[in-house]
N, C-alpha and C positions, 0 to 999 in steps of 0.2 A: 443548475445550483445556483440560484440568484444568488449574489452578493449584496451587501448596502452598507452602510453606515450609519451609527444612531448614537446622536448625543457624544462623538467624539473616540467611542471605543468600535473597533472593530470586529465585525460579525461576521457569521456564515450561518446560514438557516441551513439545517439539514432537513430529509424529506419527513421526518415526522414531526417537524414545525420546532422542534428545540432549536434555540438561538445561545450560541456560543462564543466565547471570544478567543482568538489566536492571536493577537497581540506581537507578541515574542514568536514570530515565524522566521526562519533562513531569510525570507525573500522581504524582511522590512527593516527600515532604517532603523528602530529600535535595537533590532538584533545585530544589523552589520556595524554599527557606530559606536553602540554602547555595551552589549552585554558579550560578544563576541570578544573585544579588545580586553575588557575588564576579565573576563572570566582567564582568558590565555596571561594576561598580567600576572592574575592572580595564581596560578597554575605553575608559572616558571619563577614564581617571585619566591615561593614557600619552598623549605628542605623540603627533599626527595620524598621522604618518608612520609610527608603528610600531605603528598599530592594525590592520593587516592582519597583522603577527606575533601579535598577540592572538588573533586570530580563528583563526590556524590552531593555536597552542599551546592554547585552550580544543577547540579540533573535537578535537584529539588526546586530549584528557584525558576528555572525553566520552566520543569511542568507547573508548578503550581502558581506562576503568573496570573492566569486568569482565575481560578479558584483555589483557594490551597488547600480546601477540604480534600480534592482529588489526589492531594500528598499524602492525605490520612488512609485512602484507599489504595493505594501503592504502596505504604507501608507497612500497611495491613499485610499486604497477599506478600511481599517482600520477607516480613517477619514468619509468616507460615511457611513458607516454602525454606527460606534458612531451619526452621525446625526439623522440617520434613527431612530434610538431607541430613541432618545430626542424626536422627533414626536410623537412616539409609545408611549410610557412610560411617557410623561410629565403629572404630576395629573391634572385630569379636561380634558385630552384631547378629542374631539370629534371623532366620529366613521369616519369621512371623514379624518382627521389629522392622525390617526392610520394606517390606511390604504395607504395614499401617505408614510408616512414612512416606513413600511413593503415593498411597493412596489417599492421605491428607493432601498431600498437594495437588496431585491431578484434581481430585473432587472439589476442593476449597475453590481452585483457581476456576474451574469450568461453573461451579455456583456463582462467582461472582461475576463471570462474563454473562452467565445465563440471565440474572437478574439485572442487569443494568443495558443488556444489548437486546434480550430476548423477550423480556417479562411482557410489554407492551404487546410484541407480535402473536405471542402465544395466547395471550388475553384475547385479543381479536380475531384470532383462527378460532378459538373456542365457542367465543359467540356468534361466528359465522355457521358454524356449526349447532350451534342449539337452535338459532334463527330457522337453518335447514330443515330440522326435525322438528318444527312446532313450537319451539316451546318459548317463542317469542322474543322481544327484543333485548340483547344484554348490552347496558349500559357500562363501559368498563370503570371501574371504582377510579376517583378523582387523584388518589394518590400513584396510580400506575402512569397516567399522561402526566405528571411531574416528573418524571423519572429523567435525568439527563445523561446521556451518553458521556463518559469520562472518554475524552481526548485519547486515541494511541492506546486505548484498553486491551484491543486484540493483542496489537503486538508485545506489549512488555508482560501481558499473562502466559502468551506462549514461550517467550524467553525463559521468565522464570520457573514456569513448569519444565521445561527443559532439563533444567538442574539435577530436580527430583531423577528425573529419567534416565539421566546419563550416567547421576552416580549409582542408581540400580543397575543399568546396564554395565559396569565396571568403565564405561570412557572418559569420566572424569574422575576428580580427585576433592576433596571436600576444601568449600572455600577456605581461607587461612584466618579471617575474622568476619564478622557480622559486616564489618564496614566495607572490606573488598566487596561482597556479595551485591551490599544496597548500591555501591557506586557502578558495578556491572547492569544490574534494573536500572537504573536511573539516569545511566549514560545518554547524555541529552544531544550528542551527535545524531544517534538513528533511535532516537525513544519513540517518538511518535509517530513515524513512519518507515521504521525499517530502513535498510535490510533487518529481519530476524536475525540475532545474531547468538548462536546459542554458546552455553557457559563453555564447553568443551574447547570451542575455537577460541576463545578469547581468555582461559584460565588460566596460564601462563604470562600472559601479558599484563594482566590484572597486579600480578606480583611484579615483576622485570619488562620493560619495554625499552626501545631505544630512540631516543632525543636526537636525533641529528638534525644541522641545517638544510641538508639536502632533502629528507624525508621532509621536512618542515614546507620547504618550497614545494615539495611537489604534492602535499596535501592543499596548500593554498593555490595553486594552479587547477586541480583537479575541483577545489570548491568554486572557482571564478568561472570555470567551463560551466558548473551544473547552476549557479545562479544566473547566468547569460542565457541560457536554456531555457531556464524557468521563465523569465522575462522575457526574452526575445521572440519566443517559440513556441510557449504554453500558453502563456497567457492572451497575447492575440486570436488566439482560438476558440476560446474561450466565449466569448460574446458570438462569435458566429452559432456555435453549437448550441448556446443557450437561446437563441433566436429561433432556430429551428426546432428544438425539444420545446419551447413554451407556446410555439405558435399551436392556432385554432386547427384542429384537422381538414376541415375544409380549405383553409388557406394553403396549409405546406403540400407543395406542389413536387414534383417527382426530380426536378434539379435540386429545389433547394433542402430536400430530404437529403440528397444525396450528399450534396455540400456541405450542410449541417453535421453527416454521421463523418463522413472523412475528418473534419474538424474536429471532432471530439475524440476518434479515434488517434489524433496528433497530439490533441490536448492533454488525455490520460496518459499517453507514451511519454511525450515531452516533461510532464509536468511530475510524475514518480520517476521517471529515471534521473531528470533533476535533483529532485530530494536524494535519492541514493547516492548520486554523484559529489552532492553538497555533505552528505553523510559521510561517505568514506574519506573523503577531501580533510571533512573534519577532525575524524579518526587519526589522521595523518598526523596533523598539527598535534594532536596529546599524545603521538607515538604508537597508536594503535593500527593493524591492519585489519580491515572487514573484506569479507568474501563478496565480490561483484554480485551486482544483483540483475543487471541487465544484460544481453549481447544479441544485439539487433535484433529483436524477436518479429518484426513484421516483414522480414526476408526470411522466414521459414517456410521449408518445404510441404512439412504435414505441421496437423495440430497438436502430433505429438512433439517435435522439435522446438515448437511453438514454446511449450511448457518446460523445455529444456534450455530456453533464453529469456521468457519471461518472468517476474517476479521469482528469480530462480529460489531464492531463501526461503520462500513460502512453499513453493513446489518440492522444495528436496525437504523441508519438514514433514508436509503431509505423507509423501514418499516414505520415510524412516518414521514417523511416530502413529500414523495411521494404516498406510496402503501396506506395508510391511508386517504389522501384525495381525493385519486382517487375515494374511496368509498369502498375499502379493499374487505370485504367477505360481506357487507350486502345489495348488492344488487342482489344475485342469481348467481349460479355458472358461468354463461356467463361471465358476469362483472367482477367477480374475476378470471377467466383465462386468460382475455384481461387485466386487470393492472397486473398479475403476470408478462406475458409476456413483459410489457411496465417496468415494473422495473427494470429485469433481461437484457433486450436491453439498459436503461439508465445508467445501472451498466457497459455494456461492453463499452457503449462510453465513462462514467468517466475514463476508463482505458487509453484508447487512441481514439484517431482520426485515426481510419483504420477500414476497413469493418471486417477483422480476429476477432476484439473486438466484431462487431455487432454480426458476427456470435457465437462468444463464448458466449454472452447474449442469442441469439435465442436457443441455445443447452440446457442451464440451466432452461432458460422458460421454452421451451418445453418440460422436465423432469420433471419441479415443476408440471406442469398441468397436465402431465402424472401419476405423483404418487397422487395428488388428485384426479383424474378420478377412476383410479384402485382401491384405495383405498376407494372407497364407495362402490365398486360393488364386489370387489375382496377382504377377509379377509386374510393377509398378516402374522396373528401371527406365523402359522407353519415357517416361513421361518426362517433358522436359522443366526443367528447373523454373524457368520463368510461370510457366504453365502452373507447376505445385504451387509457386510462391504465392500466384495472385490468387489461385481456389483457397487458398489460405488465409490470404488475408479478406477474403470477401466472407469466409466462415467466421472469422475472427470480429468482423464487422455487422454482421449479425447478431453476435450475442454481447456486442457495445448496445445496440437495442435496446435488450432487457436491461443491462448494466445501468443504462440511462436513465431508464422510463419509469416514470412513477409508481405508476402499476402496468399490468399487466392489458388491460383494456389501452392505454397509452401506447406500449409497445406496439401491440396488433393494429393499431391506427397509423402507426407509423411502417411497420410493415406495407399498408396499402398505400401512403404516400412514395415509397419506394418503388413500388410496383407501377406508379402512374394513375392511382385509382384515386388520386384526393387532388386537392388544389385546384378545384373549380369555381368556388366562391370568386366573387369580383375584387376582393382585396389583397387575392394571392399577387398581385404584381408589385405590391405595398414590400410584402417581405421579400420578393424577388430583387427589388431596387434595393432593399436594405442590407441584404447578402451577400448580392453578387457586385458589388461596387471594388473598382480595380486592385486598394487596397488588401482588402480579404482574399481577393482570388490570388494576388502574388505571394502571400503568405501561406496561402494551403499549399499554391506551387513550390515554393522554399520549403514548407516543413517536408513536403514528399521528396523533394529532392535529397536533403538532408539526410530522411530514413533509408532510402535503396540506393544511396549512392556515396554518401558521407561515412567513410568510418567510425563508428561509436568513439565515444571519450576515453574509453580502457586502452584501446586500440592506438588511438593519438597520442597517448601519453605514456605507452610502453617504455620509448626511450625518451627522455627529457631534455631537450634541448633550450639554450639561452631563448631560441627565437619563440620557441612554443609558449615558455613562458609570458615573455612580452607579451605576445597574441592574446594570451587570456587574461592578462592583467587589463587591456585594452579593451577586450570584450567585458571583461569584469565593470570598465570606469563606462561604457558605453550604457550597460546594463542598469546602471545605476541612475544614470540621467532619466532613461525609460522608466526607470520605476517609480519616479517622483509626476511623471505622467499618468499613471495608470492609477485605477481604484483598488482597491486592497482584493487582491485574489490570492486565497488561502489554498495550500497544496490540498487536492481533491480526497488523499488516502487520509488527510487527518479524522474522517469520519469514522472510519473503520475501526 
């Protein structure tokens, strides 16, 4: 995902060619030195009853920094879901009225998400089918190509939609006011890249939450660790992965392909888990407690275990709101396998409107099904843990090829390079010289050591000591210094 700077604005160019600005991100000086201190100062300066309003205000300011019109979209989604909640949760509401509120919420959210995220993909797929059937080339209307994907729309639509679903199931109560619900949807610590926070988990915290010095220090420490992880570990891996995936197929060789793939695996893990660390830390600074989102996923002994450790908020959301309603494992093995595959394909499409994400979902779904089939007929208790973790990591790496590639053709060419069937061009040595410099190899080895040997952030901070606080703050200072030497590196999951 190439990044650039244009006319002083920070930009990220997504796969579809859309250019979006993410100037106020957690790993920018604008956020660190201006937005965060001012929002904290305002939050703690106002009377306690006003703080929910400050949360909503700062959330909309954070989200609307690049394009204020996106705030209008989020407000419309919020208003619809709040109205749906009133239909579902009103005292004495009948079954028909409750269903109407639920349908209003689910259909409206999915329609908004489908238009902004999947309209271009659907038009392109329809054009491909039409061309294959001999109806000629179908050119997409100009308005389709001009649709810009609002940042973090997949996250906040899922969160907002969970409100009515939880009300319908009896797992939550009505929000006290529209302001409370608006603050929940726009809560900027986890607004654009998760973790996905369901309404039922923070409903009571929106009304009353503890504000203690110990909690604030714990949050600041967690934020500092996440910030350091992003700047010191994730960002150095980005150029290495970009060089490999941007290389011409005849230039990409066996060694450079594997180095680039492992670099991307480290980049996306450190990048996303760093954002979750920072979001959880920021939440604690405002008195909230969010659920964990990562638990050393690359150490998993199976893909099933991987999905209990990776992006936990998404996997549990899909389990509770898609897999179980589809029937889960309650209707026989065959139905369970179909449900698993459907959930993983939907999970792939949730990440992006591209056939590569569908392939990624099919791969993960197929392996999950295979694990269950083999688990019923072949005892695997004898399989050594290192071998199980190694084989699982290879499967995850194969999935990342699809996830990172722009097209299925590019993914197929990358797999050929991994097998040693590419890299024959004379210029291949130039790419090796660019990627295999001592600094890149050192950071790659350091990243692998952290992933497989060092306890994860939540484990390290389970018992907070003064030395850990000091160490985290020193890492923050070092990361801030490094931040000014790096180009702009927005979080990868901002595009989803």
